N, C-alpha and C positions, 0 to 999 in steps of 0.2 A: 194477620199472622196467627196461626194456631200454635200455642205453646204447651208442651207436655212436660211437667216437672216430676222427676223421679228422685227418690231419696238415694237408693243404691241400685246399680245395675251392672251387669258384666261389661257391656259396651253400649253406649248410646247409638253408635253406628249400626250395630247388629239389631238393636231394638227397633230402630226406625226402618231398617231394611226389611225386617220381618213384618212390621206393620204394613208397609207399602205392598208387600207381596200378598197380603190377605184382604186388603180393602183399599178403597180410594183414599188417597192422602193428598191434601191440597198443597200446591206449590209453596215453598218456604215454610213448611211446617218445621217447628223446632222442638227437639227433645233435649232436656238438660238433666244432669244428675249431680247430686252432692258428692258422690264418689263412684268411680268405676273400678270394678275388681279385675277387669281384663281390658283396660284401655289400650288401644293399638296405635302404633306409630308406623312410619314408613317401613315397608318390607318385613312386617311382623314384629318389629321392636315394640317394647312395652312402654306405655305412657302412664306414669304414676303421679298422682296428685293428692295432696293432703285434703282430707274430707272437709267440705264446707268453705274452704279458703279460695278455691279457684273456679274458673268457668270451664265446664266441660259440656260441650254442646254438639249436636248434629243437626244439619239442615237438609231438607229434601229440596233439590233443585231439578226441575224438568222443563222440557220444551224450550231449552236454550241452545244446546248444541245441535247444529244441523249438518255438521261435517265432522267425522271422527278425527280428522287431522287437527281439530281444534281442542282436543282433550287437554293438552298441556296449556293451552291458552286459558282454559277454564281454571287450571291450577293457579296461574299467575293472577287471574282476575280475583280469585278468592284471597290470595295472599295480599294483594293490594287493598282489598276491601278491609281486611283486618288492620293493616298498617294505617289506612286512612281513619278508621275508627279510633285507633289508639292515639293518633295525632290529635284528635279532638280532646283527649284527656291530658295533653301536653307531655306525653312520654317522649323523652329525648333520644336522639341518635338511633332511630329505627332503621332496620335493614332486613332484607330477606336472604337468609342463608340457603343456598341451593340444597334440595329442591324447594322445601316449604317450611323452614324454621323461621320463626319471627325473633329477631334479635334487637336488643337495646344495648348500645356499646358493644362489648364482646360477650354478652350474656344472652342465653336463650330464655325468652319469656313466653314462648308459645310454639305450637306446632299444628300442622294441618295434615289430615289424611282424607283423600277423596277416593271413593269407591264407585266406579261406574258400571252400569248394567245396560246392555244393548238389547232392545226388543226386536221382535221379528220384523216390524215395520221400519227398523233402522233408527228409531228414536232412542235417545240416551237419557237415562235417569241417573242422577248422581246423589250419593249420600256424602255430604261434606262434614267431616268431623273436625272440630276446632277445639283446641285446648289452650287456655291462656292462664298463666300463673298470675293471680290477682293479689290476694292478701297473704299468701304464704310467705313466711320469712326465714324458715329453716331449710337451708340447702346444703347441709353438712356432707351429704353423700353425693351431691351434684355440684361440683365446684364451678361448672360453667352454666349453672342454672340460676335464674333470678326471677323477680316478679315486679309487677307494677308498684306494689307497696315499697319494696326495697329500693327500686330505682328512683321513685318520686318522693319517698319518705312520707307517705300518707296512705291511708286506707281508701279503697274505692268501692263503689256500689256495683256489685256484679250485674244486677239487672240493667243498670244504665249502660254498662259496657256491652251486654248482650244486645240490647235494642239498637245501639249504635252500629254494631257489627252487621245485624240483619238488614238495617237500612242501607248500609254501604254495599252489602252483597246485592241487594235489589238494584241499586244504581249501577254496580259493576256489570251485572248481567245485561243491562240495557246497552252499555258500551261494548260488551263482548259481541253483541249482534250488529252494532252500527259502526264501530271504529276499533276493531281489535288491535290494529297497529299501535294505537296510542297506549294501550295496556302494555304492550311489549316494551315500548320506549320507557315508560315509567318503571316497569319491573327491572329492566337492565340498569337504570340509574340507581336503583335501590339494592342492587345485588351486593351481598356481603363480600368484602375483600376483592372486589373487582379492580383490576389493574394494579394490584399490589402483589409483590413476590410472597408466596406462601409455600409452606412445606406440605406435601401430600403423601399419603401412605397407601400402598396397594394391598390387596388381600394377603399376599405372601410376605408382607412386612417390609418390602423394599420402599424406600423413601426417595423423593425427588423434589426439586424446587420448580415451581411453575407460576404463571400469572393467568388468572381467570380473564378470559376475553368476553365471554357471554354464554348463552344457552341456545341450543338449536331448537327448531320448531318441534322436534320430537322430545325435547326435554333433556338432552344430553349436555353435560357441562363441557365447555370448550376451554382448553388450557394451552397456553403458549409455553413450550418447553425451551430449554437453554439452547437447543439446536435450531430454534426458530420455527419448528414444526408445531402445528396446532392439532392437538389430539382430543377426541371426544370420549367422554366416559358416561356410562349409565349409573343409575343409583346402585350403591353397594359395590361398585367396581373401584371406588376410590374414597378415601376419607381425608378431609381437610384437618390439618393440625394447626391450631392457633392458640 
């Protein structure tokens, strides 16, 4: 594993993407930064982390996806790898909030952003961005945010967490090639608020109650409504209120 450590950068995803466009970059190359000035979340949202306290990393993954229909399966493989790594550090009540937030109890402790590029030969290269709140303790402006330190009441070695995540990523990529159905089963078992009545909000502000049933192969959230219909929603078409 090649590790590139940066002090400050606009985005580790953008840095690694730019590097890969200019030269050969070996599989599972990792870029970390003590702080990101333009860290990105899903659909362009901003990921903000306190300098030096958290793990901000991007990993290059290639030669894994052979079918574009597996793109969301890659997402769940990455999310599961992060959860498995955090389980090694005894972080309790871990779950995955659709599509790719990492939760402990009802608090967000991490997030994932994957950016895929498809080459002329059909091969897919993915830049996997992962942010984990490690030792930050101040979440005054983020009432639903927390960290490993807050949850477990102790500080953690960021490098140890990074190495655990990379190893679990490598293992998950092998399973993605050999037994992707097992990843789906594990992901659905870890899905945050599955089979529990939850309030959802639409972009126009309308709210309704529903029960999460699962996620489609294309990554759409499947919600059972009060009229017994199951409706599917894309990212940003719906927000869970919890």
